[in-house]
C-alpha positions in Angstrom: -21.8 -46.8 18.1 -23.9 -45.4 15.3 -22.3 -43.0 12.8 -25.0 -40.3 12.7 -22.8 -37.9 10.8 -22.4 -40.2 7.8 -26.2 -40.5 7.6 -26.5 -36.8 6.7 -27.3 -35.8 3.1 -24.4 -35.5 0.7 -24.7 -31.7 0.3 -24.4 -31.2 4.1 -21.4 -33.5 4.3 -19.8 -31.6 1.4 -20.3 -28.4 3.3 -18.5 -29.9 6.3 -15.6 -31.0 4.1 -15.3 -27.5 2.7 -14.6 -26.1 6.2 -11.5 -28.2 6.4 -8.0 -27.6 5.0 -7.3 -29.6 1.8 -5.0 -31.9 3.7 -7.7 -32.6 6.4 -10.3 -33.1 3.7 -8.3 -35.9 2.0 -7.7 -37.6 5.4 -11.4 -37.5 6.3 -12.3 -39.2 3.0 -10.2 -42.2 4.1 -12.5 -42.8 7.1 -15.1 -44.8 5.3 -16.5 -45.5 1.8 -19.4 -43.2 2.6 -17.0 -40.2 2.6 -14.6 -41.3 -0.1 -16.6 -40.2 -3.2 -18.1 -37.0 -1.7 -17.5 -34.0 -3.9 -15.8 -30.9 -2.5 -18.0 -27.8 -3.0 -16.0 -25.0 -1.3 -16.4 -21.6 -3.0 -13.0 -20.2 -1.9 -10.0 -22.3 -3.0 -6.9 -21.6 -1.0 -3.8 -23.6 -1.6 -0.7 -22.8 0.5 1.9 -24.8 2.5 -0.3 -25.2 5.6 -3.4 -26.2 3.6 -1.5 -28.9 1.7 1.1 -30.1 4.1 -0.3 -29.1 7.5 2.4 -29.0 10.2 4.8 -31.1 8.1 7.3 -28.3 7.4 9.7 -30.7 5.9 7.6 -30.7 2.8 7.2 -26.9 2.5 9.8 -26.7 -0.2 8.5 -29.8 -2.2 6.9 -28.1 -5.2 6.1 -31.4 -7.1 4.2 -32.8 -4.1 2.3 -29.5 -3.8 1.3 -29.5 -7.4 0.2 -33.2 -7.3 -2.0 -32.5 -4.3 -3.7 -29.5 -6.0 -4.2 -31.6 -9.2 -5.8 -34.3 -7.0 -8.1 -31.8 -5.3 -9.4 -30.5 -8.6 -10.5 -34.0 -9.6 -13.0 -34.1 -6.7 -14.0 -30.4 -6.7 -17.4 -29.8 -8.1 -18.7 -26.4 -7.0 -20.9 -24.6 -9.6 -19.4 -21.2 -8.7 -16.1 -20.0 -7.4 -15.6 -16.8 -5.3 -11.8 -17.0 -5.2 -8.7 -18.9 -6.2 -5.7 -18.2 -3.9 -2.3 -19.9 -4.3 0.6 -19.0 -2.1 3.7 -21.2 -2.8 7.1 -20.8 -4.5 6.2 -22.1 -7.9 8.1 -21.2 -11.0 7.2 -21.3 -14.7 8.2 -25.0 -14.9 4.8 -25.8 -13.4 2.9 -23.4 -15.8 0.8 -26.1 -17.5 -0.6 -27.1 -14.1 -1.3 -23.6 -12.9 -2.8 -22.7 -16.3 -5.1 -25.6 -15.9 -6.3 -24.6 -12.4 -7.0 -21.0 -13.7 -8.9 -22.3 -16.7 -11.0 -24.6 -14.5 -12.1 -21.8 -12.1 -12.5 -19.4 -15.1 -15.6 -21.4 -16.1 -17.0 -21.1 -12.5 -17.5 -17.3 -12.4 -14.4 -16.7 -10.3 -14.3 -13.1 -9.0 -10.9 -13.1 -7.2 -7.6 -14.5 -8.4 -4.6 -14.3 -5.9 -1.3 -15.8 -7.0 1.7 -15.3 -4.8 4.7 -17.4 -6.1 7.4 -15.7 -4.0 9.7 -18.1 -2.3 10.9 -17.5 1.3 13.4 -20.3 1.0 14.7 -20.1 -2.6 17.0 -22.7 -3.9 18.7 -21.8 -7.2 17.1 -19.5 -9.8 13.5 -19.8 -10.9 11.9 -18.4 -14.0 8.8 -16.4 -13.0 5.5 -17.9 -13.8 4.1 -16.3 -17.0 0.5 -15.4 -16.4 -1.8 -17.0 -19.0 -3.7 -14.0 -20.4 -4.7 -16.2 -23.4 -6.9 -18.4 -21.2 -8.9 -15.5 -19.8 -12.0 -15.2 -21.9 -14.1 -12.2 -22.7 -16.8 -13.5 -20.5 -14.6 -13.4 -17.4 -16.2 -12.4 -14.1 -12.9 -11.5 -12.5 -13.0 -8.4 -10.3 -9.9 -8.7 -8.1 -6.4 -9.7 -9.4 -3.4 -10.0 -7.2 -0.1 -11.4 -8.6 3.3 -11.9 -6.8 6.5 -13.0 -8.5 4.9 -13.4 -11.9 5.6 -12.3 -15.5 3.0 -10.2 -17.2 4.9 -8.9 -20.2 2.7 -10.8 -22.6 -0.4 -8.8 -21.8 0.2 -6.2 -24.5 0.1 -8.9 -27.2 -3.2 -10.7 -26.4 -6.8 -9.8 -26.0 -7.4 -7.8 -22.9 -11.2 -7.6 -22.8 -11.2 -9.8 -19.7 -9.8 -6.8 -17.8 -12.9 -4.8 -18.3 -14.7 -6.0 -15.0 -11.6 -5.7 -12.8 -12.0 -3.4 -9.8 -8.7 -4.2 -8.0 -5.3 -5.0 -9.3 -2.3 -5.6 -7.0 1.1 -6.5 -8.5 4.2 -7.3 -6.5 7.6 -8.2 -8.1 5.8 -8.7 -11.4 7.9 -8.4 -14.6 6.3 -5.8 -16.9 7.1 -2.4 -18.4 5.4 0.9 -18.5 3.7 0.0 -21.8 2.1 -3.1 -20.1 0.8 -0.9 -17.3 -0.7 1.6 -19.7 -2.3 -1.3 -21.7 -3.9 -2.6 -18.4 -5.2 0.8 -17.5 -6.7 1.5 -20.9 -8.6 -1.9 -20.8 -9.7 -1.8 -17.2 -12.6 0.6 -17.5 -14.0 -0.2 -14.1 -10.7 -0.2 -12.2 -10.9 1.5 -8.7 -7.7 0.4 -7.0 -4.2 -0.2 -8.5 -1.1 -1.2 -6.4 2.4 -1.7 -7.8 5.2 -2.9 -5.5 8.8 -3.4 -6.7 7.9 -4.1 -10.3 11.1 -2.4 -11.5 9.3 0.0 -13.7 11.6 2.5 -15.6 11.3 5.5 -17.7 8.0 7.5 -18.2 4.7 6.1 -17.0 1.3 7.6 -17.8 -1.3 6.6 -15.2 -4.5 7.4 -17.1 -7.8 5.8 -16.1 -11.3 7.4 -15.9 -12.5 5.3 -12.8 -9.4 4.8 -10.7 -9.9 6.0 -7.1 -6.8 4.6 -5.3 -3.2 4.3 -6.4 -0.4 2.7 -4.3 3.1 2.7 -5.8 6.5 1.7 -4.5 8.6 2.2 -7.6 11.5 4.2 -9.1 10.2 5.5 -12.5 11.8 8.5 -14.0 8.6 10.3 -14.3 4.9 9.6 -13.5 2.0 11.5 -15.1 -1.3 11.2 -13.3 -4.4 11.7 -15.4 -7.2 10.2 -13.2 -10.2 12.5 -12.7 -11.7 10.3 -9.9 -8.5 9.6 -8.0 -9.0 10.1 -4.3 -6.0 8.4 -2.6 -2.4 8.1 -3.6 0.4 6.4 -1.6 3.8 6.7 -3.3 7.3 5.6 -2.2 10.2 5.9 -4.6 12.2 8.4 -6.6 10.0 9.7 -9.4 9.2 13.1 -10.7 5.4 13.8 -10.9 3.1 15.6 -13.3 -0.4 16.1 -12.0 -2.4 16.4 -15.2 -5.8 15.7 -13.6 -6.3 14.9 -9.9 -9.1 17.3 -9.1 -10.7 14.9 -6.6 -7.6 13.9 -4.7 -8.3 14.0 -0.9 -5.4 11.9 0.6 -1.8 11.9 -0.6 1.4 10.3 0.8 4.8 10.9 -0.8 8.0 9.3 0.5 10.9 10.1 -1.8 14.0 8.0 -1.8 17.2 9.5 -3.3 15.4 12.7 -4.3 16.7 16.1 -3.2 14.2 18.7 -4.4 11.1 16.5 -5.0 9.1 17.2 -1.8 8.7 21.0 -2.1 8.0 20.7 -5.9 5.3 18.1 -5.3 3.8 20.3 -2.5 3.6 23.2 -4.8 2.2 21.2 -7.7 -0.5 19.7 -5.4 -1.5 23.1 -4.2 -2.2 24.1 -7.8 -3.8 20.8 -9.0 -5.5 19.1 -6.0 -8.1 21.6 -4.7 -9.8 19.0 -2.5 -6.8 17.6 -0.8 -7.4 17.2 3.0 -4.6 14.9 4.2 -1.0 15.0 3.1 2.0 13.0 4.2 5.4 14.0 2.8 9.0 13.2 3.5 11.5 16.0 3.6 15.3 15.6 3.1 16.2 19.2 2.8 15.1 22.5 4.2 11.9 23.9 2.7 12.5 26.8 0.4 10.2 29.8 0.3 7.1 29.0 -1.7 5.5 31.4 -4.2 3.0 33.7 -2.5 0.2 32.2 -4.6 0.8 28.7 -3.2 -2.2 27.7 -1.1 -3.7 24.3 -0.1 -7.2 25.7 0.8 -8.7 22.4 1.9 -5.8 20.7 3.8 -6.7 19.8 7.4 -3.9 17.4 8.3 -0.2 17.7 7.5 2.2 14.8 8.4 5.9 15.5 7.9 8.7 12.9 8.1 11.9 14.9 8.3 15.0 12.8 7.4 17.6 15.5 7.8 21.2 16.0 8.9 22.0 17.9 12.1 22.0 21.6 11.6 18.7 21.5 9.6 16.6 24.6 10.2 13.3 23.2 11.4 11.7 26.6 11.1 11.6 26.3 7.3 8.6 24.0 7.5 6.6 27.0 8.4 6.6 27.8 4.7 4.2 24.8 4.4 2.1 26.1 7.3 1.6 29.5 5.7 0.2 27.7 2.6 -2.4 25.8 4.6 -4.9 28.3 6.0 -7.4 25.8 7.5 -4.8 23.3 8.8 -6.1 21.6 12.0 -3.6 18.8 12.7 0.2 18.9 12.4 2.3 15.8 12.9 6.1 15.9 12.7 8.4 12.9 12.9 12.1 13.8 13.2 14.7 11.3 11.9 18.0 13.1 12.0 21.0 11.8 10.1 24.7 12.5 10.4 26.1 15.9 11.5 26.4 18.7 9.0 27.3 22.4 9.2 24.8 24.5 11.1 22.3 26.4 8.9 22.4 30.1 8.9 19.8 31.3 11.4 17.0 33.1 9.7 14.6 35.7 11.0 11.0 34.7 11.0 8.0 37.0 11.6 5.1 35.8 13.8 2.0 34.8 11.8 -1.2 33.6 13.3 -2.6 30.1 12.5 -6.3 30.3 13.2 -7.4 26.6 12.8 -4.5 24.5 14.1 -5.8 22.5 17.1 -3.2 19.7 17.7 0.5 19.4 17.2 2.4 16.1 17.7 6.1 15.8 17.4 8.0 12.5 17.5 11.8 11.9 17.7 12.6 15.1 19.5 16.3 15.7 20.0 18.2 18.6 21.6 20.7 18.4 18.7 18.0 19.6 16.3 17.3 22.7 18.5 13.5 22.4 18.3 12.5 25.0 20.9 12.3 27.9 18.5 9.8 26.1 16.4 7.8 24.9 19.4 7.6 28.3 20.9 6.5 29.8 17.6 3.7 27.3 17.3 2.5 27.9 20.9 2.6 31.6 20.3 0.8 31.8 17.0 -1.7 28.9 17.0 -4.9 30.7 18.1 -7.1 27.6 18.5 -4.4 25.1 19.7 -5.7 22.6 22.3 -2.9 20.0 22.6 0.8 19.8 21.9 2.2 16.3 22.3 5.9 15.2 22.4 6.6 11.6 21.8 10.1 10.2 22.2 10.9 9.1 25.8 14.1 10.4 27.5 15.2 12.4 24.5 11.9 14.3 24.3 12.0 14.9 28.1 15.5 16.3 27.8 14.5 18.6 24.9 11.4 20.1 26.4 10.5 18.9 29.9 13.2 20.2 32.1 11.4 22.2 34.8 12.4 25.6 33.5 11.7 24.7 29.9 8.4 23.1 30.6 7.2 26.1 32.7 8.3 28.5 29.9 6.3 26.5 27.3 3.2 26.4 29.4 3.4 30.2 30.1 3.6 31.0 26.4 0.0 29.7 25.9 -1.6 28.5 29.1 -4.7 27.2 27.3 -2.7 24.5 25.6 -2.4 21.0 27.1 1.4 20.2 26.8 2.0 16.5 27.1 5.3 14.5 27.1 5.0 10.7 26.3 
């Protein structure tokens, strides 16, 4: 039978090979001499356990075999331009000379994305983290997206950082560096739009200062973080840091989940009210009752407030109304209750009815009778002038808390125009 595929031009056959995994590409080359010397011209280079070893999971931990296979691939690879180099395998610094060579090779091919994830899901012994080779990145770099996992980047402060100037996205996970290294990256990345830092063990004081940054994601435990980013639009933070909002005038979405912090949530709310005049969506985690806010505190643009309430039994849910008072055009309120162990019941306070003219939907998850939510629910139904829907999510516990026949009828009678739903 005639082999019509092998009669196709080399460039078409090369495109066919580029659609296969690296393992499959090597196997196809063994079919005939016609395929053996064909170059590989794929634009996205992706090296991971499946691409190299296929379904042979017995080799997934064989680092030497993995490195040899990638080295062999680069001998036949001949694309003029590279869109991305992606490596996902548990390599340590003992293979630095090989990885450095791969990066240097694609560096001359106008590579725009570099994604190195060297975390090991099946670690054996201790490994020294791969030291990223800043010295091989030239000033003519085309790199726009950099993602590093389980690497060492502490050398970046000591070398030329002009290659950072075109970066638009940086994502670092379990990367060894310090606050000074981050500040060096920020000062050199003049076109940076998105920065993500996950579990990099940053300590002390960190100044996040960049004129073009639009999105910041941090899961860290710094002592203090100062934000001086005039174009910042989105921040997602989880950790235990104090915050100083030096310049966040364009911030529109913010999420703060504080671990091991007692007074941080209310302080951040108050600071955002003063310094983020365009904020429209706020997620915040509460661990204590909300104190009374200064009368001048107002989030004049906030439309959605999402509260995660991690509190002990006895917590006075009514204190969250201090936040509501400060949000005059709030349209959507989401409350997720996550009660902890029992504590002494709070002193019951007196609250005055106060109308909320724009609130249209309230959703409450994790309802429990032990938190005595009915006072707050009745208050919201009574005072939310434009309320359309109130939704309770939580199965049997939610039903027990609000949907007994007498309770449910009482709630509906407070504001008959509201659609009360229990899921």
